[in-house]
N, C-alpha and C positions, 0 to 999 in steps of 0.2 A: 898772230893778230887775228880777229873773227874780220871775215872780208863784209864789206858794205852791201846792201842790196844792190846801191847802183853798179860796185865792181862786180858784181854778181851777174846782173843784165847782161853785163859785155862779154861775159865767158858764154854765153847761150851758144850754141849750134845744133847743127841736125846732124840728123843721123839715119840711116835704114834700119829698120827692123835688124835685117841680117847681122848688123854689128852689133845691136842691144842685146840681142840674144845670149850673148857669152855671161854677161852679168845678169841675166835672169835665173840661170844655171848656179849662180853661187849666192844667190839669193839678196844681192846688192842692187836689183834693179825696181823702182818705186815710180809707179803710176800717178801724176796729180791732175785732177782734176781738170777738165778746160776751163772751168769758170775761174779758175784760181791762178795767179800772179805767179809764174813758176820761180822769178829771182827772190821774192816774196816769200814764198814756201822753201826755198833752197837756204834763204837765211834763216828763216824760223828754224829747220833741221841744224843748221849750224852751228846755231845759237844753243842749242839742246834745248828748246821751248817746247819740253814735256807737256804744258797743258794744251797749248795750241796745237803740237801735231797729234797729241791722244783726241784734242776734239777733230779735228779732221780725219782721222782714221775710223771714228765710231762714226760719222756723219755720209761717211764712205767716200770721201774726199782723197784721200791720199791713201796710199799702200800697194800692195802686192797686185798685178794685173789678173784680173780673172783665165782660168782655163778658157771660156767661149773666146777672150778678146786675144789671147795668142791663138788660137787654132784659126779666127780670122785673119792677123797679123801674119801668118804661118803661110796664108796662100796667096800673101804680097809683099813678099820681104824685102823689094824696093821701096814699102810706104816710109815715108819721111816724117818724122818726128822732131822735135824740139827738145833738145835734153842739156842737162847741167850736173856736172860732177859735183859733189860735195861728199867726199871721201868718208867711208866707204862705199856711200850709195850715188846711183846715177837717177838722179830725178829725171822724165820725160813725160811730154805730152804730145796728143794726137795734132794738136792746133799746132799751126805753125804761127810764130811771131811777124809783125810786120815791122821790119826795118826801114830806116827813113832814112 
């Protein structure tokens, strides 16, 4: 059964670049633009919403991180990211969510 956006929001976690790097090497690390809601984007990926995902990718709001971003993160392996697992992918953002 497909988890709801709310259920996915509850699974958002924090990870350092060093921990995320392993997913990059297997091709499963997906950068989500900071302007997007991480849980909503993860829900679209989990639901296989091809049209929405393709639109986000074409507009550079969803996809594999650029080499320049990776180099920046390699210099600060303790940088923290918001992340959410939607197997087989790990979706992540540079911004950290505000928890209430």
